[in-house]
C-alpha positions in Angstrom: -2.5 26.4 37.4 -1.0 25.1 34.2 -1.7 27.0 31.0 -3.2 25.4 27.9 0.3 25.1 26.2 1.5 23.1 29.2 -1.5 20.8 29.0 -1.0 20.3 25.3 2.7 19.6 25.8 1.8 17.1 28.5 -0.7 15.3 26.2 1.9 15.0 23.4 4.6 13.7 25.7 2.1 11.2 27.2 1.1 9.8 23.8 4.7 9.7 22.6 6.0 7.9 25.7 2.9 5.6 26.1 1.4 5.3 22.6 -2.1 4.0 22.4 -3.0 1.1 20.0 0.7 0.3 19.5 1.6 -3.0 17.8 0.3 -5.3 15.0 -3.4 -6.4 15.5 -4.4 -10.0 15.2 -6.7 -9.3 12.2 -5.5 -7.0 9.4 -7.3 -5.9 6.3 -5.2 -3.0 5.2 -1.7 -1.8 5.9 0.5 1.2 4.8 3.9 2.4 5.6 4.9 6.0 6.0 8.4 7.6 5.8 9.6 11.1 6.5 13.1 11.3 4.8 13.7 14.7 6.2 14.0 13.6 9.8 13.8 9.8 9.6 10.4 9.2 11.1 8.7 5.9 10.1 5.3 4.5 10.8 3.3 1.4 9.8 -0.5 1.6 10.2 -2.8 -1.4 10.2 -6.5 -1.3 9.7 -9.2 -3.9 10.3 -12.5 -3.1 8.7 -16.0 -4.2 9.6 -17.9 -3.3 6.4 -17.4 0.4 6.0 -16.2 1.0 9.6 -12.7 1.0 11.0 -13.0 -1.7 13.6 -9.3 -1.6 14.6 -6.4 0.7 13.9 -2.9 0.1 15.2 0.6 1.4 14.5 4.2 0.9 15.1 6.8 3.6 14.5 10.1 5.3 15.2 10.7 9.0 15.3 10.2 12.2 17.1 7.7 12.8 19.9 5.4 14.7 17.5 5.2 11.9 14.9 4.6 9.2 17.4 2.1 11.2 19.5 0.2 12.2 16.4 0.0 8.6 15.2 -1.2 7.5 18.7 -3.9 10.2 18.8 -4.9 9.3 15.3 -5.6 5.7 16.3 -7.8 6.9 19.2 -9.8 9.2 17.0 -10.3 7.0 13.9 -11.3 3.7 15.6 -15.0 3.2 15.2 -15.4 5.8 12.4 -16.7 5.0 9.0 -14.3 5.4 6.1 -15.9 8.7 5.2 -15.7 10.0 8.8 -12.0 9.0 9.0 -11.3 10.8 5.7 -13.1 13.9 6.9 -11.1 13.8 10.1 -7.9 13.4 8.1 -8.8 16.6 6.1 -9.7 18.6 9.2 -6.4 17.5 10.9 -4.4 18.4 7.8 -6.0 21.8 7.7 -5.2 22.3 11.4 -1.5 21.5 11.1 -1.0 23.3 7.9 -2.4 26.5 9.3 -5.6 26.6 7.2 -8.7 28.1 8.8 -10.5 25.6 10.9 -14.1 26.4 11.9 -15.5 25.8 15.3 -17.3 22.6 14.2 -14.1 21.1 12.8 -12.1 22.2 15.9 -14.7 20.5 18.1 -14.6 17.3 16.0 -10.8 17.2 16.3 -11.0 17.0 20.1 -7.5 16.4 21.6 -5.9 16.7 18.2 -5.9 20.5 18.6 -2.9 20.0 20.9 -1.0 19.7 17.6 -2.2 23.0 16.2 1.1 24.7 17.1 2.9 22.6 14.5 1.6 24.9 11.8 4.2 27.5 12.9 7.0 25.0 12.1 6.6 23.8 8.5 9.2 21.1 8.8 7.3 19.6 11.7 4.0 19.4 9.8 5.5 16.4 8.0 6.1 14.7 11.4 2.6 15.4 12.6 0.9 14.3 9.4 2.9 11.1 8.7 0.7 8.6 10.5 -2.4 10.3 9.0 -1.1 9.9 5.5 -0.3 6.3 6.2 -3.9 5.8 7.5 -5.3 7.5 4.4 -3.2 5.3 2.1 -4.3 2.1 4.0 -8.0 3.2 3.6 -7.6 3.9 -0.1 -5.0 1.6 -1.5 -6.8 -1.7 -1.0 -5.9 -4.9 0.8 -2.9 -5.8 -1.3 0.7 -5.4 -0.1 1.5 -2.5 2.1 1.2 0.9 0.4 4.1 3.3 1.1 3.7 7.0 1.5 6.4 9.7 1.9 6.1 13.2 3.2 8.4 14.3 0.3 
């Protein structure tokens, strides 16, 4: 029987090889680019809003398996959430990957994202895992003008 680490590794590989919600959506309200100069990861996140709710979230990117899997998982978790819920999820995820204490309620809300908890042991990889999330956060907060750009540096 596979252990939990094997299941998490399998989930990360699955999302990096077959990312969900990949590609530009037909309707776009917000967009942000993310760059990780340390390892060359890039991501672009698009959001379509329905009032205060994220109706659609998609991305494209290049980079390591962790950055692409995390962006893919982010899209599956943020879609359908209100802006406040998406921001709360961003905060919980950031705490998880930076090694801050995460209570049971937060861990439960993170769902499959807990597969990336091990990143906290590798500080350079935290930037990979959080890149798509920072781009989503910027897209939510920068407004509908031209693409916002965020960097992990």
